[in-house]
C-alpha angles and dihedrals in degrees: 000000000000110000092209114098116257118239112262113272128176113241127319132116097297099070090048092049092049090049091052090051092047094052093046098247088117130031118231109265123179092207092054092043091057093047095048090049090057090046090051090052091053090045090058093047091050099050106132092356111169113154119213117250114278119267116263114277112271112189124232136015097324091053091055091048092050092050093047091050091049090050095049090055099064118003114108118220112259129219136250110201109198132179144110121296118286098029095119098256096137093044092054093044089052090053088052095046095047092052099037110123094216118126096211114044140138134194113200140157106258094231090056091047094054091047089053090048092054092048093049092043093056093040091054092049090052093047095044108032090164091065109087096192119040094180099089096049091043090052089048090056094048094045091049090055099040134027088176123045120188114192125193121209100005108202136148119210103147129074092217089057092046093053095052101038101071096055094039095052092045088053092048092050089048088056094053099258114155117212129205117178143171123217142167089215129070113234093249090058097050113123089356115171093013124127112261095022092138089069088052096055095086088058090053089051089050092051091050090049098047103032126057110230112233114185119210110187103140121157096252120087103201094183090055090048089054087055094050112110092002114142108231106186120053123190128222107026095234137130092284090054091049090054089049091053090048089054092047091052092050092047096048094045096042090242094304117164111254117240134181117267120199118209126201112227112183093315095323128097128233117188122204103203097205123036140135138166094000095312121116124198118202139146127239094247092058096048102035107027094057129072096269123142144184094295092055093048092047091054089053093046093050094047101045129046091200134035120197107200123193130208109001105188129210109280129222142139086288091071098024096143091056090045091051091051090048090054090052090046093052092046090052094047089048094051092050093042093238114169114239124205113179150163116222143169092243144007114278095262091052099046097088111026109144136052135041093292096056090094091055090056094059093086090050091051090050091052092048089053091049091049089062094058125106090237091056093047088055094057120108118250114250114219 
């Protein structure tokens, strides 16, 4: 961090960040210092920002030109904070969002936002079958509610999302919406290697045009540091273990308020009731005593870098279906390098001890042991 004093500025994320460094709650980090300086600059440009309603729709080329000219007059450039996990991107964006002097603003996980968009898109088409293009009225609704949108963990993995995002974001920018987002992926690498990516390239160009890229690749991995020394397997699954998992969730999310996250799994939806900052909290009964399969577990493993799992029971032929699903779950978490923190009725090698399938569980127990090691906890999540 620059040792020269910053010029005095009233409010915003920078003074708070400097205070946190000064009192030792954060270590000085040049990458974070640069990012918070860019956030502070945007904070100043957004003070009291309240864009006027968009001009009435005028069809054709001249309508597009009028809207673009209106946009260029008053919409500040947003920010795209990019870097590996654990660099403090979400923490800095939250400082910015909490202090932003914008009357209409929303901070939301990007996956939840896109799920809401799909739901509203289809609802509008059902309610207004005579409207051929729901994007403009949908953008009107979003822009009316929020002049500032802050997205956490911007990522595109689905072709249906890719097809709708370009036109929606262009419409939002045309309506004066300012976007700040965090991501682990640089814009040029979004949706890379996926079928239909060529149709997604104009959206990437739009993002690069309308959002300033701020790279955060400092040496410190704050998420990994939060993991350091954290006990990951709690036996037995009692009230003490539940309190320990509560504390782990709070520590790993920085005290963020858990919210539901709905995942799309091959046209179905799977809702994780409690999640924040890439951490999901579920119980064994929810994940393993329902008809979920490998696709569901893969969606979870790609979305969350950590799963906190409550109340794993002893396993046997009596609950074989749940045991089989648990094996698939562990294999999927292992393959994607998802961190697992759990409470259970026994240590991994004692979970499944009797019956003809006990031998099959030995590999799972071995993986569960490995997933508690410091080396494993230091591995990078695979999305």
